[in-house]
Biotite code that builds the C-alpha atoms (Angstrom):
import biotite.structure as struc

atoms = struc.array([
    struc.Atom([3.516, -5.733, 12.038], chain_id="A", res_id=1, res_name="MET", atom_name="CA", element="C"),
    struc.Atom([1.131, -5.712, 14.952], chain_id="A", res_id=2, res_name="ALA", atom_name="CA", element="C"),
    struc.Atom([-1.908, -6.979, 13.024], chain_id="A", res_id=3, res_name="ASN", atom_name="CA", element="C"),
    struc.Atom([-0.101, -9.811, 11.250], chain_id="A", res_id=4, res_name="GLY", atom_name="CA", element="C"),
    struc.Atom([0.575, -7.960, 8.003], chain_id="A", res_id=5, res_name="GLN", atom_name="CA", element="C"),
    struc.Atom([3.982, -8.610, 6.418], chain_id="A", res_id=6, res_name="PRO", atom_name="CA", element="C"),
    struc.Atom([6.815, -6.119, 6.860], chain_id="A", res_id=7, res_name="GLU", atom_name="CA", element="C"),
    struc.Atom([8.961, -7.596, 4.082], chain_id="A", res_id=8, res_name="VAL", atom_name="CA", element="C"),
    struc.Atom([7.333, -6.688, 0.761], chain_id="A", res_id=9, res_name="LEU", atom_name="CA", element="C"),
    struc.Atom([8.099, -7.551, -2.882], chain_id="A", res_id=10, res_name="THR", atom_name="CA", element="C"),
    struc.Atom([7.783, -4.843, -5.546], chain_id="A", res_id=11, res_name="ILE", atom_name="CA", element="C"),
    struc.Atom([5.288, -5.895, -8.234], chain_id="A", res_id=12, res_name="ASN", atom_name="CA", element="C"),
    struc.Atom([4.126, -2.795, -10.093], chain_id="A", res_id=13, res_name="ARG", atom_name="CA", element="C"),
    struc.Atom([2.401, -4.837, -12.804], chain_id="A", res_id=14, res_name="ALA", atom_name="CA", element="C"),
    struc.Atom([0.008, -6.287, -10.216], chain_id="A", res_id=15, res_name="GLY", atom_name="CA", element="C"),
    struc.Atom([-0.936, -2.932, -8.695], chain_id="A", res_id=16, res_name="SER", atom_name="CA", element="C"),
    struc.Atom([-4.317, -2.471, -10.423], chain_id="A", res_id=17, res_name="LYS", atom_name="CA", element="C"),
    struc.Atom([-5.456, -6.023, -9.669], chain_id="A", res_id=18, res_name="ALA", atom_name="CA", element="C"),
    struc.Atom([-4.313, -5.674, -6.049], chain_id="A", res_id=19, res_name="ASN", atom_name="CA", element="C"),
    struc.Atom([-6.195, -2.393, -5.684], chain_id="A", res_id=20, res_name="LEU", atom_name="CA", element="C"),
    struc.Atom([-9.390, -3.962, -6.995], chain_id="A", res_id=21, res_name="LYS", atom_name="CA", element="C"),
    struc.Atom([-8.988, -6.960, -4.668], chain_id="A", res_id=22, res_name="ALA", atom_name="CA", element="C"),
    struc.Atom([-8.136, -4.890, -1.594], chain_id="A", res_id=23, res_name="SER", atom_name="CA", element="C"),
    struc.Atom([-11.140, -2.567, -2.018], chain_id="A", res_id=24, res_name="LEU", atom_name="CA", element="C"),
    struc.Atom([-13.681, -5.278, -2.877], chain_id="A", res_id=25, res_name="LYS", atom_name="CA", element="C"),
    struc.Atom([-16.713, -4.922, -0.628], chain_id="A", res_id=26, res_name="GLY", atom_name="CA", element="C"),
    struc.Atom([-15.422, -1.793, 1.124], chain_id="A", res_id=27, res_name="ILE", atom_name="CA", element="C"),
    struc.Atom([-17.599, 1.307, 0.985], chain_id="A", res_id=28, res_name="ASP", atom_name="CA", element="C"),
    struc.Atom([-16.081, 4.663, 0.074], chain_id="A", res_id=29, res_name="LYS", atom_name="CA", element="C"),
    struc.Atom([-16.124, 7.325, 2.781], chain_id="A", res_id=30, res_name="VAL", atom_name="CA", element="C"),
    struc.Atom([-17.005, 10.854, 1.607], chain_id="A", res_id=31, res_name="PRO", atom_name="CA", element="C"),
    struc.Atom([-14.008, 13.192, 1.852], chain_id="A", res_id=32, res_name="GLY", atom_name="CA", element="C"),
    struc.Atom([-11.548, 10.369, 2.564], chain_id="A", res_id=33, res_name="LYS", atom_name="CA", element="C"),
    struc.Atom([-9.158, 8.176, 0.597], chain_id="A", res_id=34, res_name="ASP", atom_name="CA", element="C"),
    struc.Atom([-9.068, 4.464, 1.278], chain_id="A", res_id=35, res_name="LEU", atom_name="CA", element="C"),
    struc.Atom([-5.511, 3.590, 2.268], chain_id="A", res_id=36, res_name="ASP", atom_name="CA", element="C"),
    struc.Atom([-4.369, -0.007, 2.093], chain_id="A", res_id=37, res_name="GLU", atom_name="CA", element="C"),
    struc.Atom([-1.533, -1.969, 3.661], chain_id="A", res_id=38, res_name="TYR", atom_name="CA", element="C"),
    struc.Atom([0.288, -3.676, 2.135], chain_id="A", res_id=39, res_name="PRO", atom_name="CA", element="C"),
    struc.Atom([0.298, -1.052, -0.610], chain_id="A", res_id=40, res_name="PRO", atom_name="CA", element="C"),
    struc.Atom([-0.987, -2.284, -3.958], chain_id="A", res_id=41, res_name="THR", atom_name="CA", element="C"),
    struc.Atom([2.416, -2.013, -5.687], chain_id="A", res_id=42, res_name="MET", atom_name="CA", element="C"),
    struc.Atom([3.624, -5.034, -3.721], chain_id="A", res_id=43, res_name="PHE", atom_name="CA", element="C"),
    struc.Atom([2.993, -8.703, -4.413], chain_id="A", res_id=44, res_name="LYS", atom_name="CA", element="C"),
    struc.Atom([1.695, -9.082, -0.849], chain_id="A", res_id=45, res_name="GLU", atom_name="CA", element="C"),
    struc.Atom([-1.058, -6.477, -1.407], chain_id="A", res_id=46, res_name="GLY", atom_name="CA", element="C"),
    struc.Atom([-4.575, -7.373, -2.471], chain_id="A", res_id=47, res_name="GLY", atom_name="CA", element="C"),
    struc.Atom([-7.092, -9.724, -0.869], chain_id="A", res_id=48, res_name="ASN", atom_name="CA", element="C"),
    struc.Atom([-5.877, -9.611, 2.729], chain_id="A", res_id=49, res_name="ASP", atom_name="CA", element="C"),
    struc.Atom([-4.945, -5.923, 2.854], chain_id="A", res_id=50, res_name="ALA", atom_name="CA", element="C"),
    struc.Atom([-5.919, -3.768, 5.791], chain_id="A", res_id=51, res_name="SER", atom_name="CA", element="C"),
    struc.Atom([-7.921, -0.791, 4.456], chain_id="A", res_id=52, res_name="VAL", atom_name="CA", element="C"),
    struc.Atom([-8.774, 2.411, 6.328], chain_id="A", res_id=53, res_name="ARG", atom_name="CA", element="C"),
    struc.Atom([-10.224, 5.780, 5.363], chain_id="A", res_id=54, res_name="PRO", atom_name="CA", element="C"),
    struc.Atom([-7.681, 8.595, 5.823], chain_id="A", res_id=55, res_name="ILE", atom_name="CA", element="C"),
    struc.Atom([-7.125, 12.228, 4.891], chain_id="A", res_id=56, res_name="ASN", atom_name="CA", element="C"),
    struc.Atom([-6.576, 12.412, 1.109], chain_id="A", res_id=57, res_name="PRO", atom_name="CA", element="C"),
    struc.Atom([-3.602, 14.792, 1.424], chain_id="A", res_id=58, res_name="SER", atom_name="CA", element="C"),
    struc.Atom([-1.830, 12.438, 3.815], chain_id="A", res_id=59, res_name="ASP", atom_name="CA", element="C"),
    struc.Atom([-2.515, 9.424, 1.612], chain_id="A", res_id=60, res_name="ASN", atom_name="CA", element="C"),
    struc.Atom([-1.423, 11.028, -1.641], chain_id="A", res_id=61, res_name="ARG", atom_name="CA", element="C"),
    struc.Atom([1.627, 12.737, -0.145], chain_id="A", res_id=62, res_name="GLY", atom_name="CA", element="C"),
    struc.Atom([2.856, 9.552, 1.492], chain_id="A", res_id=63, res_name="ALA", atom_name="CA", element="C"),
    struc.Atom([2.135, 7.523, -1.639], chain_id="A", res_id=64, res_name="GLY", atom_name="CA", element="C"),
    struc.Atom([4.071, 9.963, -3.797], chain_id="A", res_id=65, res_name="SER", atom_name="CA", element="C"),
    struc.Atom([7.077, 9.935, -1.473], chain_id="A", res_id=66, res_name="THR", atom_name="CA", element="C"),
    struc.Atom([6.981, 6.149, -1.255], chain_id="A", res_id=67, res_name="PHE", atom_name="CA", element="C"),
    struc.Atom([6.825, 5.813, -5.042], chain_id="A", res_id=68, res_name="GLY", atom_name="CA", element="C"),
    struc.Atom([9.739, 8.207, -5.588], chain_id="A", res_id=69, res_name="HIS", atom_name="CA", element="C"),
    struc.Atom([11.933, 6.419, -3.041], chain_id="A", res_id=70, res_name="LYS", atom_name="CA", element="C"),
    struc.Atom([11.283, 3.045, -4.695], chain_id="A", res_id=71, res_name="LEU", atom_name="CA", element="C"),
    struc.Atom([11.512, 4.204, -8.318], chain_id="A", res_id=72, res_name="ARG", atom_name="CA", element="C"),
    struc.Atom([15.127, 2.967, -8.792], chain_id="A", res_id=73, res_name="PRO", atom_name="CA", element="C"),
    struc.Atom([14.274, -0.564, -7.671], chain_id="A", res_id=74, res_name="TYR", atom_name="CA", element="C"),
    struc.Atom([13.018, -3.167, -10.160], chain_id="A", res_id=75, res_name="PRO", atom_name="CA", element="C"),
    struc.Atom([10.085, -5.531, -9.764], chain_id="A", res_id=76, res_name="ASN", atom_name="CA", element="C"),
    struc.Atom([11.047, -8.454, -7.567], chain_id="A", res_id=77, res_name="GLY", atom_name="CA", element="C"),
    struc.Atom([13.044, -6.289, -5.151], chain_id="A", res_id=78, res_name="THR", atom_name="CA", element="C"),
    struc.Atom([12.220, -7.002, -1.515], chain_id="A", res_id=79, res_name="LYS", atom_name="CA", element="C"),
    struc.Atom([12.012, -4.133, 0.948], chain_id="A", res_id=80, res_name="ILE", atom_name="CA", element="C"),
    struc.Atom([11.452, -4.036, 4.701], chain_id="A", res_id=81, res_name="LYS", atom_name="CA", element="C"),
    struc.Atom([8.669, -1.625, 5.652], chain_id="A", res_id=82, res_name="TYR", atom_name="CA", element="C"),
    struc.Atom([9.495, -0.049, 8.994], chain_id="A", res_id=83, res_name="LYS", atom_name="CA", element="C"),
    struc.Atom([7.676, 2.788, 10.730], chain_id="A", res_id=84, res_name="ILE", atom_name="CA", element="C"),
    struc.Atom([9.779, 5.022, 12.978], chain_id="A", res_id=85, res_name="THR", atom_name="CA", element="C"),
    struc.Atom([9.320, 8.226, 14.962], chain_id="A", res_id=86, res_name="ASP", atom_name="CA", element="C"),
    struc.Atom([12.233, 10.017, 13.257], chain_id="A", res_id=87, res_name="ASP", atom_name="CA", element="C"),
])
């Protein structure tokens, strides 16, 4: 990824809450926005060094829902490659 974030991520659903807390530590909420983090909190690589940005709540929640549904069949420990395309 352009900013040095990993593109290969390891599913770790059990660590999601702790990663969310770590990734948002010291970051102020923005009224009317969701704070979106990369790597997402459901991955082992999420947490302390995550990139966090305020975005439209509908975009964040829709993308998060789609992402979660696509990865539902895969167990913790599965590695995925996160790739953004213009498809």
